Kinemage of the C-alpha trace (Angstrom):
@kinemage 1
@onewidth
@group {chain A} dominant
@subgroup {mainchain}
@vectorlist {calphas} color= white
{ca met a 1} P -19.759 -10.556 -10.307
{ca thr a 2} L -18.022 -13.471 -8.578
{ca leu a 3} L -18.145 -16.955 -10.071
{ca val a 4} L -17.548 -19.956 -7.814
{ca thr a 5} L -16.564 -23.424 -9.015
{ca pro a 6} L -17.948 -26.620 -7.394
{ca thr a 7} L -14.689 -26.888 -5.429
{ca gly a 8} L -15.072 -23.348 -4.036
{ca arg a 9} L -12.480 -21.626 -6.256
{ca ser a 10} L -13.506 -18.002 -6.920
{ca tyr a 11} L -13.200 -15.904 -10.076
{ca ala a 12} L -13.997 -12.249 -10.763
{ca leu a 13} L -15.953 -11.423 -13.924
{ca arg a 14} L -15.922 -7.784 -15.077
{ca thr a 15} L -16.810 -6.014 -18.290
{ca ile a 16} L -13.861 -4.447 -20.080
{ca asp a 17} L -15.912 -1.504 -21.330
{ca lys a 18} L -16.855 0.456 -18.199
{ca asp a 19} L -20.384 1.895 -18.089
{ca pro a 20} L -20.785 4.842 -15.649
{ca tyr a 21} L -24.590 4.950 -16.065
{ca arg a 22} L -25.421 3.473 -12.647
{ca thr a 23} L -22.826 5.597 -10.827
{ca leu a 24} L -24.630 8.837 -11.701
{ca pro a 25} L -27.714 10.304 -9.973
{ca lys a 26} L -30.863 9.492 -11.935
{ca val a 27} L -31.337 13.125 -12.953
{ca leu a 28} L -27.943 13.066 -14.721
{ca arg a 29} L -28.353 9.747 -16.528
{ca gln a 30} L -29.076 11.381 -19.853
{ca gly a 31} L -27.892 14.226 -22.055
{ca phe a 32} L -24.547 16.027 -21.948
{ca val a 33} L -23.360 14.881 -18.502
{ca leu a 34} L -23.841 11.175 -19.252
{ca lys a 35} L -22.138 11.500 -22.642
{ca thr a 36} L -19.228 13.432 -21.154
{ca val a 37} L -18.631 10.962 -18.326
{ca arg a 38} L -19.132 8.037 -20.674
{ca asp a 39} L -16.515 9.445 -23.035
{ca ala a 40} L -14.081 9.993 -20.162
{ca thr a 41} L -13.981 6.238 -19.472
{ca ser a 42} L -11.890 5.938 -22.629
{ca ala a 43} L -8.981 7.290 -20.586
{ca gly a 44} L -8.449 3.711 -19.475
{ca met a 45} L -6.515 1.170 -21.561
{ca pro a 46} L -9.126 -1.624 -21.809
{ca tyr a 47} L -6.547 -4.368 -22.401
{ca gly a 48} L -3.882 -3.140 -19.968
{ca ala a 49} L -4.639 -5.816 -17.366
{ca phe a 50} L -3.581 -8.507 -19.854
{ca val a 51} L -0.109 -6.967 -20.226
{ca val a 52} L 0.672 -7.021 -16.493
{ca pro a 53} L 0.979 -10.786 -15.680
{ca ala a 54} L 4.176 -11.356 -17.676
{ca leu a 55} L 5.731 -8.229 -16.145
{ca ala a 56} L 4.713 -9.242 -12.597
{ca glu a 57} L 6.107 -12.729 -13.214
{ca ala a 58} L 9.455 -11.290 -14.281
{ca ala a 59} L 9.443 -8.987 -11.237
{ca gly a 60} L 8.993 -11.985 -8.927
{ca leu a 61} L 5.513 -11.058 -7.721
{ca pro a 62} L 2.380 -13.212 -7.371
{ca his a 63} L -0.348 -12.275 -9.807
{ca ala a 64} L -3.646 -13.242 -11.333
{ca thr a 65} L -3.787 -14.200 -15.010
{ca pro a 66} L -6.895 -12.594 -16.511
{ca arg a 67} L -8.370 -13.825 -19.786
{ca pro a 68} L -10.781 -12.042 -22.128
{ca tyr a 69} L -14.064 -13.615 -23.226
{ca tyr a 70} L -17.065 -12.582 -25.256
{ca val a 71} L -20.502 -13.172 -23.704
{ca arg a 72} L -23.034 -14.237 -26.310
{ca ala a 73} L -25.984 -11.968 -27.004
{ca asp a 74} L -28.375 -14.777 -25.969
{ca glu a 75} L -26.448 -15.903 -22.856
{ca thr a 76} L -28.593 -17.212 -19.976
{ca gly a 77} L -26.004 -19.138 -17.944
{ca leu a 78} L -25.135 -16.216 -15.675
{ca gly a 79} L -28.526 -16.242 -14.005
{ca ala a 80} L -30.107 -12.913 -13.131
{ca ala a 81} L -26.947 -11.080 -14.243
{ca ser a 82} L -27.004 -12.540 -17.758
{ca glu a 83} L -28.771 -9.534 -19.266
{ca arg a 84} L -26.133 -7.130 -17.925
{ca phe a 85} L -23.274 -9.073 -19.572
{ca arg a 86} L -24.859 -10.065 -22.889
{ca gly a 87} L -22.968 -8.991 -25.996
{ca lys a 88} L -19.979 -7.662 -24.030
{ca val a 89} L -16.285 -8.431 -23.832
{ca val a 90} L -15.371 -9.424 -20.256
{ca leu a 91} L -12.321 -10.127 -18.147
{ca leu a 92} L -12.197 -13.305 -16.050
{ca glu a 93} L -9.479 -13.721 -13.415
{ca glu a 94} L -8.746 -15.688 -10.274
{ca lys a 95} L -9.582 -14.198 -6.897
{ca phe a 96} L -7.049 -14.695 -4.136
{ca glu a 97} L -9.208 -14.441 -1.026
{ca gly a 98} L -9.942 -17.166 1.522
{ca lys a 99} L -8.309 -20.554 2.144
{ca gln a 100} L -10.241 -22.181 -0.700
{ca asn a 101} L -8.232 -20.005 -3.121
{ca ile a 102} L -4.749 -20.920 -1.848
{ca thr a 103} L -3.162 -22.296 -5.002
{ca gly a 104} L -0.761 -21.385 -7.780
{ca pro a 105} L 1.355 -18.326 -6.864
{ca val a 106} L 0.264 -18.472 -3.189
{ca ala a 107} L 0.643 -22.230 -2.698
{ca gly a 108} L 2.003 -23.029 0.755
{ca ala a 109} L 0.290 -20.139 2.510
{ca gln a 110} L -1.631 -20.910 5.695
{ca ala a 111} L -4.131 -18.089 5.199
{ca leu a 112} L -5.229 -15.703 2.461
{ca glu a 113} L -6.965 -12.543 3.674
{ca glu a 114} L -8.051 -9.074 2.606
{ca ser a 115} L -6.139 -6.058 3.931
{ca glu a 116} L -8.559 -5.352 6.771
{ca asp a 117} L -8.262 -8.859 8.212
{ca met a 118} L -4.503 -8.973 7.716
{ca leu a 119} L -4.049 -5.694 9.609
{ca ala a 120} L -6.298 -6.919 12.427
{ca ala a 121} L -4.051 -9.975 12.806
{ca arg a 122} L -0.892 -7.862 12.583
{ca tyr a 123} L -1.955 -5.481 15.360
{ca ala a 124} L -3.268 -8.217 17.639
{ca asn a 125} L -0.116 -10.300 17.935
{ca pro a 126} L 3.612 -9.410 17.937
{ca arg a 127} L 4.393 -12.651 16.095
{ca gln a 128} L 2.602 -11.331 13.002
{ca his a 129} L 4.675 -9.281 10.550
{ca ile a 130} L 4.257 -7.692 7.116
{ca asp a 131} L 6.866 -8.398 4.436
{ca gly a 132} L 7.594 -4.736 3.774
{ca glu a 133} L 10.266 -5.295 1.130
{ca ala a 134} L 7.954 -7.556 -0.905
{ca phe a 135} L 5.312 -4.839 -0.702
{ca leu a 136} L 7.867 -2.233 -1.811
{ca arg a 137} L 8.675 -4.344 -4.863
{ca ala a 138} L 4.977 -4.476 -5.736
{ca arg a 139} L 4.545 -0.733 -5.207
{ca leu a 140} L 7.499 0.181 -7.425
{ca leu a 141} L 5.993 -2.018 -10.125
{ca asp a 142} L 2.706 -0.104 -9.662
{ca ile a 143} L 4.489 3.221 -10.115
{ca trp a 144} L 6.348 1.943 -13.169
{ca leu a 145} L 3.026 0.880 -14.721
{ca gly a 146} L 1.316 4.151 -13.779
{ca asp a 147} L -1.265 2.233 -11.718
{ca trp a 148} L -2.679 5.011 -9.522
{ca asp a 149} L -5.539 3.110 -7.836
{ca arg a 150} L -3.796 0.749 -5.403
{ca his a 151} L -5.849 1.344 -2.254
{ca glu a 152} L -6.072 -1.330 0.454
{ca gly a 153} L -8.999 -3.035 -1.284
{ca gln a 154} L -6.744 -3.911 -4.232
{ca trp a 155} L -4.620 -6.326 -2.214
{ca ser a 156} L -4.863 -9.762 -0.693
{ca trp a 157} L -2.287 -11.054 1.763
{ca ala a 158} L -0.848 -14.565 2.020
{ca ala a 159} L 0.381 -15.693 5.455
{ca tyr a 160} L 3.464 -17.921 5.627
{ca ala a 161} L 4.720 -19.654 8.787
{ca gln a 162} L 8.386 -18.948 9.561
{ca ala a 163} L 10.920 -21.238 11.203
{ca asp a 164} L 11.202 -18.936 14.251
{ca gly a 165} L 7.455 -19.105 14.939
{ca arg a 166} L 6.529 -15.828 13.300
{ca val a 167} L 3.907 -15.383 10.597
{ca leu a 168} L 4.916 -13.304 7.583
{ca trp a 169} L 2.228 -11.658 5.447
{ca arg a 170} L 3.160 -11.202 1.784
{ca pro a 171} L 1.182 -9.015 -0.660
{ca val a 172} L -0.844 -10.355 -3.567
{ca pro a 173} L -1.742 -7.509 -5.980
{ca gln a 174} L -5.151 -7.685 -7.640
{ca asp a 175} L -7.352 -5.714 -10.044
{ca arg a 176} L -5.262 -4.001 -12.742
{ca asp a 177} L -7.995 -1.906 -14.356
{ca gln a 178} L -6.120 1.395 -13.969
{ca val a 179} L -2.796 0.760 -15.716
{ca phe a 180} L -1.599 2.804 -18.728
{ca phe a 181} L -4.183 5.562 -18.257
{ca arg a 182} L -4.324 8.495 -20.673
{ca phe a 183} L -5.743 11.731 -19.300
{ca asp a 184} L -4.393 14.207 -21.840
{ca asp a 185} L -6.319 13.544 -25.038
{ca gly a 186} L -9.641 15.240 -24.262
{ca ala a 187} L -10.767 18.510 -22.701
{ca val a 188} L -12.615 16.974 -19.730
{ca ser a 189} L -9.965 14.381 -18.862
{ca trp a 190} L -7.184 16.974 -19.321
{ca leu a 191} L -8.945 19.347 -16.909
{ca ala a 192} L -9.456 16.528 -14.396
{ca ser a 193} L -5.733 15.699 -14.517
{ca lys a 194} L -4.901 19.312 -13.659
{ca leu a 195} L -7.329 19.451 -10.743
{ca val a 196} L -6.627 16.004 -9.246
{ca ser a 197} L -2.977 14.967 -9.022
{ca lys a 198} L -3.688 11.227 -8.999
{ca phe a 199} L -5.066 11.393 -12.551
{ca arg a 200} L -1.779 11.109 -14.427
{ca thr a 201} L -1.138 10.058 -17.992
{ca phe a 202} L 1.150 7.082 -18.619
{ca arg a 203} L 4.083 8.647 -20.426
{ca pro a 204} L 7.836 7.987 -20.801
{ca gln a 205} L 8.396 10.279 -17.800
{ca tyr a 206} L 6.846 10.099 -14.328
{ca gln a 207} L 4.483 13.029 -13.855
{ca ser a 208} L 3.728 12.917 -10.103
{ca ile a 209} L 4.850 10.277 -7.607
{ca glu a 210} L 2.514 11.817 -5.026
{ca gly a 211} L -0.354 11.538 -7.485
{ca tyr a 212} L 0.430 7.946 -8.440
{ca thr a 213} L 0.527 6.908 -4.774
{ca arg a 214} L -2.222 9.010 -3.183
{ca asn a 215} L -4.923 6.308 -3.201
{ca ala a 216} L -2.551 3.858 -1.530
{ca ser a 217} L -1.403 6.175 1.292
{ca phe a 218} L -3.273 4.200 3.971
{ca ile a 219} L -1.777 0.807 3.159
{ca asp a 220} L 1.624 2.289 2.250
{ca glu a 221} L 1.883 3.893 5.691
{ca arg a 222} L 1.306 0.565 7.421
{ca ala a 223} L 3.179 -1.826 5.156
{ca leu a 224} L 6.308 0.262 4.488
{ca ala a 225} L 6.984 1.510 8.037
{ca ala a 226} L 9.993 -0.777 8.560
{ca val a 227} L 11.587 -0.461 5.106
{ca pro a 228} L 14.856 1.573 5.069
{ca glu a 229} L 16.011 3.940 2.333
{ca ala a 230} L 18.621 1.529 0.970
{ca ala a 231} L 15.922 -0.995 0.113
{ca tyr a 232} L 14.220 1.450 -2.250
{ca gln a 233} L 17.295 1.830 -4.450
{ca arg a 234} L 18.233 -1.843 -4.247
{ca thr a 235} L 14.725 -2.914 -5.261
{ca ala a 236} L 14.545 -0.401 -8.120
{ca gln a 237} L 17.834 -1.680 -9.513
{ca glu a 238} L 16.705 -5.304 -9.194
{ca leu a 239} L 13.531 -4.491 -11.125
{ca gln a 240} L 15.583 -2.764 -13.827
{ca ala a 241} L 17.603 -5.973 -14.252
{ca arg a 242} L 14.543 -8.242 -14.300
{ca leu a 243} L 12.331 -6.165 -16.616
{ca thr a 244} L 14.425 -6.502 -19.752
{ca asp a 245} L 13.560 -5.237 -23.233
{ca glu a 246} L 12.655 -8.806 -24.185
{ca val a 247} L 10.293 -9.173 -21.207
{ca ile a 248} L 8.593 -5.870 -22.017
{ca ala a 249} L 8.164 -6.670 -25.710
{ca arg a 250} L 6.750 -10.141 -24.998
{ca ala a 251} L 4.309 -8.845 -22.338
{ca val a 252} L 2.922 -6.082 -24.550
{ca arg a 253} L 2.644 -8.234 -27.683
{ca gln a 254} L 0.975 -11.100 -25.812
{ca gly a 255} L -1.309 -8.866 -23.770
{ca leu a 256} L -2.749 -6.647 -26.491
{ca pro a 257} L -4.960 -7.904 -29.317
{ca pro a 258} L -3.066 -7.669 -32.652
{ca glu a 259} L -5.156 -4.753 -33.903
{ca val a 260} L -4.634 -2.845 -30.652
{ca tyr a 261} L -0.928 -3.672 -30.640
{ca gln a 262} L -0.502 -2.036 -34.058
{ca leu a 263} L -1.997 1.184 -32.676
{ca glu a 264} L -0.549 1.225 -29.147
{ca gly a 265} L 2.100 -1.475 -28.728
{ca pro a 266} L 5.324 0.228 -29.893
{ca ala a 267} L 4.573 3.423 -27.928
{ca met a 268} L 3.731 1.428 -24.802
{ca glu a 269} L 6.978 -0.533 -25.047
{ca ala a 270} L 8.999 2.657 -25.530
{ca ala a 271} L 7.338 4.305 -22.514
{ca leu a 272} L 8.023 1.256 -20.323
{ca arg a 273} L 11.689 1.242 -21.336
{ca ala a 274} L 12.038 4.963 -20.619
{ca arg a 275} L 10.302 4.685 -17.244
{ca arg a 276} L 12.492 1.695 -16.335
{ca ala a 277} L 15.591 3.853 -16.850
{ca lys a 278} L 14.170 6.466 -14.481
{ca leu a 279} L 12.910 3.993 -11.863
{ca pro a 280} L 15.690 4.649 -9.276
{ca arg a 281} L 14.799 8.362 -9.288
{ca ala a 282} L 11.128 7.516 -8.917
{ca ala a 283} L 12.024 5.203 -6.018
{ca glu a 284} L 13.972 8.009 -4.334
{ca ala a 285} L 10.990 10.355 -4.658
{ca phe a 286} L 8.704 7.644 -3.283
{ca tyr a 287} L 10.997 7.122 -0.285
{ca arg a 288} L 11.090 10.855 0.491
{ca leu a 289} L 7.315 10.977 0.338
{ca lys a 290} L 6.873 8.018 2.690
{ca ala a 291} L 9.729 8.992 5.049
{ca his a 292} L 8.391 12.452 5.909
{ca arg a 293} L 5.967 11.069 8.499
{ca val a 294} L 6.357 7.452 9.610
{ca val a 295} L 3.855 5.569 11.769
{ca val a 296} L 5.331 2.834 13.994
{ca ala a 297} L 2.595 0.739 15.582
{ca gly a 298} L 2.918 -1.908 18.259
{ca thr a 299} L 0.268 -4.509 18.973
{ca asp a 300} L -2.429 -5.131 21.556
{ca gln a 301} L 0.180 -6.817 23.775
{ca asn a 302} L 2.719 -5.124 26.078
{ca glu a 303} L 5.659 -3.482 24.296
{ca arg a 304} L 8.624 -1.223 24.952
{ca phe a 305} L 9.397 1.537 22.453
{ca val a 306} L 12.983 2.761 22.656
{ca val a 307} L 13.955 6.013 20.918
{ca glu a 308} L 17.675 6.816 20.831
{ca arg a 309} L 18.615 10.239 19.525
{ca arg a 310} L 22.172 9.144 18.780
{ca asn a 311} L 23.428 12.078 16.693
{ca asp a 312} L 22.210 14.797 14.360
{ca thr a 313} L 21.625 12.356 11.492
{ca ala a 314} L 20.477 9.212 13.296
{ca thr a 315} L 17.486 8.666 15.550
{ca val a 316} L 16.974 4.943 16.133
{ca val a 317} L 13.528 3.583 16.998
{ca ser a 318} L 13.291 0.032 18.350
{ca val a 319} L 10.245 -1.895 19.547
{ca tyr a 320} L 10.459 -4.918 21.867
{ca asp a 321} L 7.778 -7.185 23.230
{ca leu a 322} L 7.503 -7.352 27.027
{ca pro a 323} L 7.001 -11.009 27.950
{ca asp a 324} L 4.921 -12.025 30.947
{ca glu a 325} L 7.572 -14.530 31.978
{ca glu a 326} L 10.399 -12.825 33.850
{ca lys a 327} L 12.995 -15.290 32.544
{ca arg a 328} L 12.381 -14.671 28.853
{ca lys a 329} L 14.249 -11.769 27.298
{ca pro a 330} L 12.331 -9.165 25.294
{ca thr a 331} L 12.266 -9.879 21.558
{ca leu a 332} L 13.150 -7.190 19.023
{ca leu a 333} L 10.103 -6.577 16.819
{ca tyr a 334} L 11.131 -3.475 14.883
{ca arg a 335} L 14.157 -1.255 14.293
{ca arg a 336} L 14.767 1.602 11.904
{ca thr a 337} L 17.108 4.601 11.797
{ca phe a 338} L 15.646 7.996 10.893
{ca asn a 339} L 17.498 11.014 9.533
{ca pro a 340} L 15.808 14.375 10.250
{ca ala a 341} L 16.825 15.495 6.762
{ca ala a 342} L 14.157 13.091 5.431
{ca thr a 343} L 11.860 12.474 8.401
{ca his a 344} L 9.958 15.245 10.131
{ca thr a 345} L 7.866 13.124 12.523
{ca val a 346} L 7.865 9.576 13.847
{ca val a 347} L 4.485 8.578 15.304
{ca leu a 348} L 4.476 5.783 17.890
{ca his a 349} L 1.239 3.910 18.619
{ca gly a 350} L 1.200 1.573 21.603
{ca leu a 351} L -2.362 0.348 20.923
{ca gln a 352} L -3.687 -1.932 23.698
{ca gly a 353} L -1.546 -3.250 26.542
{ca lys a 354} L 0.739 -1.637 29.096
{ca asp a 355} L 3.432 -0.028 27.004
{ca glu a 356} L 6.665 1.755 27.840
{ca phe a 357} L 8.222 4.601 25.841
{ca ile a 358} L 11.891 5.352 26.607
{ca val a 359} L 13.454 8.369 24.856
{ca ser a 360} L 17.114 9.365 25.281
{ca gly a 361} L 19.977 11.315 23.696
{ca arg a 362} L 21.158 14.912 23.406
{ca val a 363} L 21.514 16.232 19.864
{ca asn a 364} L 21.115 19.377 17.787
{ca arg a 365} L 18.653 17.926 15.250
{ca ser a 366} L 16.083 15.145 15.463
{ca pro a 367} L 12.594 14.304 14.180
{ca phe a 368} L 9.572 15.037 16.328
{ca val a 369} L 8.433 11.937 18.204
{ca asp a 370} L 4.674 11.758 18.787
{ca ile a 371} L 3.580 9.127 21.306
{ca tyr a 372} L 0.042 7.704 21.386
{ca gly a 373} L -0.042 5.313 24.310
{ca gly a 374} L -3.433 3.730 23.718
{ca pro a 375} L -6.118 2.648 26.204
{ca gly a 376} L -3.791 0.801 28.617
{ca ser a 377} L -1.643 2.209 31.430
{ca asp a 378} L 1.491 3.523 29.784
{ca leu a 379} L 4.867 4.841 30.974
{ca val a 380} L 6.878 7.613 29.302
{ca gln a 381} L 10.519 8.284 30.248
{ca asp a 382} L 12.188 11.063 28.271
{ca ser a 383} L 15.719 12.184 29.121
{ca ser a 384} L 16.447 13.454 25.608
{ca arg a 385} L 17.195 17.018 24.621
{ca val a 386} L 17.305 18.640 21.191
{ca ala a 387} L 19.348 21.859 21.271
{ca gly a 388} L 17.260 24.952 20.682
{ca trp a 389} L 14.053 22.935 21.043
{ca arg a 390} L 12.100 22.100 24.131
{ca lys a 391} L 9.527 19.368 24.096
{ca arg a 392} L 10.574 17.718 20.821
{ca thr a 393} L 8.696 14.666 22.128
{ca arg a 394} L 4.898 14.910 22.451
{ca phe a 395} L 2.636 12.577 24.421
{ca phe a 396} L -1.007 12.190 23.356
{ca asp a 397} L -3.216 10.205 25.698
{ca ser a 398} L -5.890 10.464 28.367
{ca arg a 399} L -4.769 11.857 31.722
{ca arg a 400} L -5.769 8.827 33.739
{ca asn a 401} L -3.735 5.638 34.198
{ca asn a 402} L -0.548 6.972 32.574
{ca glu a 403} L 2.830 7.897 34.020
{ca leu a 404} L 4.871 10.760 32.580
{ca glu a 405} L 8.020 10.974 34.674
{ca pro a 406} L 8.685 14.323 36.422
{ca gly a 407} L 11.338 16.449 34.750
{ca ser a 408} L 10.655 14.826 31.393
{ca glu a 409} L 11.361 16.789 28.213
{ca thr a 410} L 8.124 15.466 26.739
{ca lys a 411} L 5.360 17.921 25.892
{ca asp a 412} L 2.268 16.794 27.766
{ca arg a 413} L -0.658 16.684 25.345
{ca thr a 414} L -2.834 14.424 27.483
{ca glu a 415} L -6.496 15.316 27.897
{ca his a 416} L -9.671 14.117 29.576
{ca ser a 417} L -11.202 12.722 26.382
{ca val a 418} L -10.231 9.331 24.987
{ca ser a 419} L -10.038 10.437 21.336
{ca ser a 420} L -6.257 10.067 21.366
{ca his a 421} L -6.677 6.323 21.956
{ca ala a 422} L -7.980 5.761 18.431
{ca phe a 423} L -5.751 4.190 15.812
{ca asp a 424} L -8.030 5.122 12.940
{ca arg a 425} L -8.262 3.324 9.622
{ca asp a 426} L -8.409 6.554 7.642
{ca gly a 427} L -4.633 6.916 7.377
{ca ser a 428} L -4.378 9.821 9.823
{ca gly a 429} L -2.925 7.795 12.671
{ca arg a 430} L -4.930 9.870 15.150
């Protein structure tokens, strides 16, 4: 439940011991199935969320600071929900959503929004940008902690005005219920970990980067689109330097109750130290996973996408705004170099507006370039050529109100339907 102070400050209240009773169909709320599912909830480390704040602080990331409480067996102060919380240990932490909650680690922000609202602002206006490298830092911390449930609902975003007039959205991680999971100490949980790659045990070694990051694929695709390979290694090395043995030991000892620390603390510290040593390799695997297919989206304004196939190892994608005023020069909004050894496809989304797509260069190797113009009238000019390949560029749009220049090397995938106009929120980009 959400608790609100008289000043409007919001707090989340959750039980530490998860009860799956209400998540099951009524016919299964008794007997073997209920007991099996109930037992499987022990895969979670109930006090893991209390370990994270000191680690996030050392990593230079904003964070909530949850605190544990016990709700009395005769509690009535929680209104109609009192009965559900009586006699239970709970977690209380700040919520970072809405202007009334701009304080502490997000002080100075002009807005504080959920992922859906942040993305709506980002795609509406070319002056809105996501701080991709700050998000990368947060995601590498997630992987280090084994936090596999970082979907878009687990983030808030703080907007900061920049001196050049832009607005920069920085991530605020929330909800750390899934850190330090253990899926290998029971038959049911072990079987689940073999069938579903995201269910991975927190161990000294990383079991599956794809599994750890599957739930976050939607927000990763959008927030990491501009981040180059070098940033992954640089950020991993910075985290290694910040997350010292002393920081780890203090976070685990302060976060776990003394009795729990005696049972779990030393092993948790050892696993964190071992995973820290391997973090650059995990970052490399994460980059390869995210670089295979990259979505580059414009905004609902007019933009020019420029693709330069410069050589066999470098295809440069740049995005400029197209100002209404003839005297103002286009502003560079995005630029990244892609190597076909890592990137198979670059997907360009024009969204609304009258957009231009200019593709050039003659090379032997290059990623596919998929162009989705969007609902407006769009122009595609493609003079590029990839040896041994025809139509390495593909244009997806409706057949009306678009211009594909004659003699273009682009494969015409336009159609009468308007389905190709959609920039879905399911992560497919189609």
